[in-house]
C-alpha positions in Angstrom: 0.0 0.0 0.0 1.9 3.1 -1.2 -0.2 5.5 1.0 0.7 3.5 4.1 4.4 3.3 3.2 4.4 7.1 2.7 2.6 7.6 6.1 5.0 5.4 7.9 8.0 7.0 6.3 6.7 10.5 7.2 6.0 9.5 10.9 9.5 8.0 11.2 11.4 10.8 9.5 9.5 13.7 11.0 7.8 12.4 14.1 5.6 14.5 16.3 7.4 16.4 19.1 6.4 17.1 22.7 5.4 20.5 23.9 7.4 21.6 27.0 8.3 24.6 29.1 11.9 25.6 28.9 13.0 28.8 30.7 9.4 29.9 31.1 8.9 29.5 27.3 6.6 27.1 25.6 8.6 25.1 23.0 8.8 21.8 21.3 11.4 19.0 21.7 11.8 15.4 20.4 10.0 12.8 22.4 12.1 10.2 24.2 12.0 6.7 22.7 13.2 3.6 24.5 15.9 2.0 22.3 14.4 -1.5 22.7 11.0 -0.7 21.1 10.1 -2.5 17.9 9.3 -0.5 14.8 5.6 -1.2 15.3 5.6 0.0 18.9 7.5 3.1 17.8 5.1 3.8 14.9 2.1 3.5 17.3 3.9 5.8 19.8 4.2 8.4 17.0 0.5 8.0 16.1 -0.3 8.5 19.8 1.9 11.7 19.8 -0.2 13.1 16.9 -3.3 12.4 18.9 -1.9 13.9 22.1 -0.8 17.1 20.3 -4.2 17.4 18.6 -6.1 17.1 21.8 -3.7 18.7 24.3 -1.2 20.8 22.4 -1.4 24.6 22.5 -0.2 25.1 18.9 -1.8 28.6 18.9 1.0 29.6 21.3 4.0 27.9 19.9 4.0 26.3 16.4 5.9 23.0 16.2 7.3 23.7 12.7 7.7 26.4 10.2 5.9 24.1 7.7 2.3 25.3 7.7 1.2 21.9 6.3 2.9 19.9 9.0 -0.2 19.4 11.2 -2.2 18.2 8.2 0.5 15.9 7.1 0.9 14.4 10.6 -2.9 13.9 11.0 -3.2 12.3 7.5 -0.3 10.0 8.2 -1.6 9.0 11.6 -5.1 8.4 10.2 -3.7 6.2 7.5 -1.9 4.0 10.1 -5.1 3.8 12.3 -7.2 2.9 9.2 -4.8 0.1 8.3 -4.7 -1.2 11.9 -8.5 -1.3 11.9 -8.5 -3.1 8.6 -6.0 -5.7 9.8 -7.7 -6.4 13.1 -11.5 -7.1 12.9 -11.8 -7.1 16.7 -10.3 -3.6 16.9 -12.5 -2.4 14.0 -15.6 -3.8 15.7 -14.7 -2.0 19.0 -13.9 1.2 17.1 -17.3 1.1 15.4 -19.2 0.1 18.5 -21.7 2.6 20.0 -20.8 1.3 23.4 -17.7 3.5 23.5 
């Protein structure tokens, strides 16, 4: 799947960063990754980072990147990975579509 390959490459080459306070200034820094994690675990950590920044990040105060399309690219890549996970795992897809959530 070319779209999935592109999404994975984007998330690994330009992963989401973490918003932190440094010297009373809101800024961005790379997130710490345990070296023993598998590629799949690291990929899902990056998807989680996109979600965290979307829900909790204060991007109106400090932009993560000078690239105005970066947020859109990260969201699109993360969504592509999530969609593939749901396609590959019927149980997860059923839980995702469940109204019980």
